[in-house]
N, C-alpha and C positions, 0 to 999 in steps of 0.2 A: 831459522838460523840453526846450523848444526852445532852439536855439543862441542866438537873440537874447535870450532871458530870461537866459541865463548871462552874456552880455556886459554886460547892464545891472546885474545884481545882484552880480556877483562883485566882491569887494573884496580886492585882493592885499595880502599882508602882506610885511614885509621882515625878514629875519633874516640878517645878513651873517656869522654865525659859520660856520666850516668844518664840514661834515658828516663826522664822524669815521668813520662807516661806509664812506665813500668814500675819504677822505684817507689813513687809516692802511693799509688793504690795498693801495692803489695805491703808496704810498711803500715798503712792505715788498717788494712784488713787484719794483719798479724797482731797489731797492737790491740785492736778491738776484741779479737778472739781471746787473747791472753787476759785482758782485763775482765771480760765476762767470765772466763773460767776461774779466775781468782776470786771474784766477788760471789759467784754462785756456781760452784763446781758440780753440785748435784743436778741442777737444772740443765747445765751444759751437757753433762754426760747423758742425761735422759733424752735430751733433744737429739744428740748425735746417734744414740743407740736406736731411737725410734726410726731414724732414717736408714741406718746401716744394716740392722738385723733383717728387715724385710727384703732389702736389696740383695743381700747374700743368699737368702733363702730362695728367692725366686729367679735370680739371674746368675748365681755363683757357678753353676755347672757350665754355663757358656764359656767361662774363663778357662776351664779345662780344655775346651776345644781350641781356644785362642793359644793356649800354651802349646798344644800339639801343632798348631799352624806355625808357631815360631820355630819349633824343632824341625818341621818339614822344610821351611824356608832356609834354615841353616844348612841342611843337607843338600838342598837343591843348588844353592849358590856355591857351596864348596865343590860340588861335582860338575857344575856347568862351566861353559867357556867364560862366563862373566867373572869367574874367580880370579882370572889373570889381570883384571883391571887394577891399575895402580892409582893410589890417591896422591897425586902430585905430578911432577913432570916425568916423562919417560926415563926410566932407570934411576930415578931419584933415590938416594940413600935414606934409610929410616932415620928419624930424628933421635930415637932412643934405641939402645941395644936390646936384644931379646929379653935378657934377664930383668933389667929395670922396667921394661915395657910390661912384662907379665906381672911383675911384683906390684906395680902401681895399679893395674887392673884388678888383681886379686884382692889387695888390701882395701881398695875403695869399694869393691863389690860385696864383701862379706861383713863389713862394719865391725863394731866392737862386741856384738852378741854371739859371734861364732863359737867361742869357747863355752859360753853358757849353754847354748842349744846342743852342742856336741855331747854334753853329759845329761842335760835335763830332758831333751826330747826323747831319747831312748827310754827313759824312765816313764814318761807319760804314755809312750806306746806299749809299755808293759802293763801299766795300771789300767789303761783304757785302749785296748788293742784294736787294730783294724781287722777287716776281713772276717768278722764274726768270731774271732778267736776269744778264748776265755783269758781273763787276767792272769798273768804270771804263768801261763801254760807254755808248753814247748813251742806251740804255734806262735804265741805272742813273742817269744824270744827270736824266732826265725824272722817274723815280719818287722820287728822293732827297728833294727839298724837298716834293713833294706829300704824302709820308707824314709829314713833320714837321708840316705844316699840319693834317693829319688828327689826329695825336696831341695837339697842343696846342690844337685847336679843338673839333670835335664830340665827340671822345672824352673831353674834360676837363670843360667847363663845364656840360653838362646834369646831371652827377652832383651838382655843387654846388647848382645852382638848384632842382632838383626836391626835394632833401633839405631845402632851406630852407623850402619851403612849409608842411608840417605843423607845423614849429617856430614859424613866424610865426602860424599859426592858434592854436596852443596858448598862445603868450605874449601876443598882442595881442587875440585874439578870445575865448578862453576865460578869459583873465586868470589862468592858472595861474602861481603865484609861483616858478617854477624855470625855468632855462634849461639843460636837460639833454636829451641824446639819448634817455635812457631814458624820459623823461616822455611822449614821443609814442607809446610802446608801450602806454600805458594802455588805449586802445580795443581793443587786440588781446589782451593777456594779462590785463587787469583792473588796476584801481587798487591793489588789495590786493597783487598781485604786484610792481607797480612800486614801491610804498612799502616792500616787504620786501627779502629777500635777492636776488631776481631782478633788481630794478631796480638795486640797489647793485652787483651783479656785472657787469651790462651797462655801468654807468658806469665801473667800475674798468677793464674791458677797453678801453673807448673811450679813457680817459686813457692807459693803457699804450701802446696802438697809436699814438696821436697823438704822444706824447713820443718814441717810437722812430722814427716817420716823420720828425719834425723833426730828430732826432739824425742820422739818415742823410743828410738834406739838408745839415746843417751839416758833416758829415764829408766830403761831396763838395765843398762850396764852399770850405772853409778851405784845403785843400792847393793849390787852383788859385790863390787869391788870394796865397798864400805864394810860389808859383812865379812869379807875375806880378811881385811885389815883388823877388824874387831876380833876375829878368831885368833889372830896373832898376838894381840895385846891384851885380850881378855876383858874388853869393855864392850857393851852393846853398841850397835851402830846408831848414830844420831844424825839428825838433819845437818848439824854443823860439820860432821865428818864428810857427809855426802857433798855438801857445798864446797868443802876444802878440796875434795877430789875433783869436783867440777872446775874449780878455779885452776888447779894444776893442769887438767886436760885442756881447758880453754887456752891456757898459756902456751901449751905445746902446739895445738893446731893453729892458733893465731900466729905464732912465730913461723911455723912451717908455711902457711899460706902466704904470708907476707914475703917470705924468701923466694916464692915462686915454685915452678915445676922442678927445675933441675937442682936447685940448692936446698929446697924444702921438702916437697912431697916425695920426690924420688928417694932422697936420703932416708926419710922417715919410713918409707915402704921397705927399704932394705933392712932397716932395724927390725921392723915387724917380722920379716921373713926369717931372720936369724933367730929371734926369740921363739917364733913358732916352731922352727926346726929343732931347736934345743929342747923345748918342752916335749915335743912329739917323740924325739929320739930317746930322751930320758925315760918316758913312760913306757915306750916299747921295749926298752932294754931291761929295766928293773921290774917291769910287770910280767905277767904270764905271756911271754913273747909268742909261743906257739899258739896259745889259745886266742890271742889278739889277732894273729894272722889268719887263723882258721875262721874266726868269727867274721872278719871283714870279707874274706873270700866267699864264705857262704852267703853273706848279705849281698855282695856284688852280683853273684850268680843268680840269686833269687830276684833281684831287681831287674836284671837283664832278661831273665826268662819269663817274668811276669809283668813286663813293663806296661803294656797296654791295659792289663787288668788293674794294675795299681793306679795308673794315672786316671783312668776313667771310672774307678769304683765310686759310686754315689750312695750305696746302701739304700736302694729304693724300697726294699721289702721289710725293713726293720728300722726302728728309730735308733739311729746311730749318728752322732754329730761329728765323728772323726773326719769325714771328707770336708765338711765346712770348717772345722777347727784347724785342720792342718793343710791338706792338699790345696783346697780352694783359698785358704788364708795365704799360703805361700804364693800362689798365682797372683793374688791381688797385691801382695807386698812387693813382689818382683815387678809388677806393672808400675807401682808407684816409683820404683827406682829405675825403671827402664829408660825413660827420657834422660835422667841425670847421667846414668852410666853410658848411654849412647853418646851424649855430649862429651863426657870425659874421655871415653875410648877414642872418639873422633879427634879430640884435641891432641892426643899423644900418638896418633897413628899415621902421621905424615910420612910418606914414602913406603907405606905398606900396601899390599894388594888386598882385594876382597877376600881371597882365600886365606891369607895370613891373618887378617882381622878375625875371621870366623873361627878358624882352627885354633889359633893361639889363645884367644879369649875364652872360648868354650872348653877346649881341652886343658888349658892351663888353669882356668878357674875350677873346673871339675876335679882336676888332680889335686890341687891344694885343699879343696873342700873334703875330698875323699880321704886325704892323708890325715887331716885333723879329726874329722868325724869317725873315720875308720879306727884310729888308735884310741881316742878317748871314749868313743861310743862303745867299742868292744870291751875296753877296760871296765867301763861302768856296768855293762851287762854281767861281766865276770864277777865284779864285786857283789852284785845282787845275788847271782846264782850261788856263789860260794858261801854266802852268809856273813861276809866280813862286816857289812852294814846293811840294814834294811832301808835302802835308799828310797824305795817306793813308799814305804811307810812314812819316812820323813817328808817326802814330797807331798803326801796327802795331809799330813798334820801341820807341817811348818813352812811349806812352800818350796819352790825351786832353788832359791839361794842356799837354804839350809842343806838340801840334798846335795847340791854341788860341792859345798865345803866339806861335807862328810866324806864324799867320794875322794876328793883330793887329799884328805888327811889320812887315807889308807896307804898312800904312797910313801916310800922312804924319804927322809929329809922333807917332811911335809911343810915345815916352816918356809924353807927355800922355795918349795913348789908354790905355796900360796903367794909369796912375794913375786915369783915369776908370773903367776896368773894375773896379779894386779898390774904388773907392767905390760903383759900381753894385752889385756883387755883395754887398758887406758890408751896405749899407743895405737892399737888397732882402731879404737874409736876415734882417736885424734886424726888418723890418716883418712878415714872415711869422711869426717866432718870437714877437714881442710880441703879435700877434693871437692866436696859439694859447695863449700864457700867459694872456691875458685870458679866453679861452673855458674853459681849464682851471680858472681861478679861479671862473668862473661855475658850472661843473659841480659843483664841490665846495662851493658855497655853499648853505646850507640853504634860504633863501627870497629870491628876487630879483624885483623888480617892474620893469616898463618905466620907463626913465628913471633907474634906480639902477645903481650899479656895485659889483662885489665889493670886499671890503676891500683896503686898500693892502698889508697884510701878505700876503694870499693871492696877489695879482698878483706881488709881489716874490718870493715863495717859488717859484712855478712858473717864473718867468723864470730865477732862479738855478739851479734844478734842471736845466733844459734845458741851460744853459751847462756845468754840471758833468758831465752825461752826455756831452756832445759832447767834452769834454776827455778823459774816460775812453776814448771810442771811438777818437779819433785817437792816443792813447797806445799802442793795440794795434798800430799800424802797418798795419792793414787794416780795411776798413769792411764786409766781407762779412756778418758776423753781424748788424749793425744793419740793413743793407739787406734781408737775407733776412727778418728779423723784421718789418720795416716792411711788406714786400710780403705776407707771410703774414697779418699782422694786417689788412691791407687786404682780403684775400680773405674773412676772417671778418667784416669790417664789413658785409658784405651782409646779415647778420641784422638789426642795428638799422635799416639802410636799408630793408629789406623791411617792418619794422614801421612805419616812417615813411610809406611809400607807402600801405600799407593804411589807416593812420590818416587820411591825407589824404582818401581817398574817404569814410571814415566822417564826417569833419568836414563835407564839402561837401553830403552828402545831406540834412542838416537845414536847410540855408540856403534861405530863400525869396528867390529872386533878384528877384522883383517888389518885395518889401519893401525889399531892398537898393537898388534903383533909385529908389524913392520917397524913401528917406532921403537919398540923395545929391542928388536933385533939390530936395528941400525945403531942404537946406543951401545949395545954390547960389542958390536963389531968395531 
């Protein structure tokens, strides 16, 4: 049967009930892991670490090659004739405008930790620099921001965009009434296996991995916001303060996800964008503007000129953990978010073409990342170089949150800046979590057609569950178990991503591009 025939005849059905084959196993496994972690956090961390560390040591380099493959596939599909394929009916108008579409993709993809890493990662790169540079040397300053741009640009967004393509094909072209990562494995392992235990197991693992990845992000973000508020009021951060911030954030993303895409997630994404632009503009104007621009320009040029050297640097002749701690870490982290972002991008990309999905998600995501990291990363390097604050020393002695607060306090109106940072991180975090709660609800829904949303109860359930897991994690006093689990699950996420990429080529091989062009031309005429 030809693909065009499937498109015309397929009639999607809707069944918004939760699929118990997915919901119950996922809930049981999540509950078990949380209980074990609470009762014996030391043993849990040791167990996860014993699995994760050898895995990264012996297989981590392969994920650099997979990252490169994702970049290559992005360029290939942008430049090929397949870029004109539309996800929907010929000439169908996009469901969301360009601004809201890009804002939702960006805010969901960078989560709440983007501000933290824009300041702290350059400091780590100064203290423990790559490419055999000496700490705090001129070479370390040159490499520092360049690697940040690499990690938050080419290493991140192709994972999301390429994974979205086969899901878009499945949902809008084949009219398959599910929005699940396991569904795209059908052309590879067969529909019978997808509809049986194999598909359910794949979906359960995806849900667990995504929940813990988000939990780790919340666990990183909440203590930093608590420390920023503590700096304002002059009291040390406490568990109660962190719990209060979590409650506020949970209320925000629960309200947003229950309102749905257009009234909730889209609106919250726009709020994020305006706050981010305000903070970036303020720092750029009141800071050393020329130095910030020169630093970003230098870092961008260094990244482009040394792209392959930076991406594939593994330090084989000297003991240096930088590749494993950063570039490989980011590759694994983005793999863990790849299926989620692929599903989310697919859900909001009705009426878009392959080329639009790739270009706008990658270029839009990279532009937003470069703007935030370029300004705040450059400002941080200038603070260290000029001696305003020994941020590297604070990083080593007191940790990343203390260094971040010290850097922000060098800006004029630092009290207002810290308040802005708290709003920025909390709302960014809420946007990412409500997007994932939405996708988790989609994954556990029996049948879902384009234009419909999962049930209100399902969206509410997954939002509350993620907030509860974050509370359990911060109560441990340490985030290592959740972070290790998130990264380990990210490594294993390569399996559904591989299925998705193989399915993508199976989908496009049956498409008559001349027929596609005639349909689009007839619609325009």
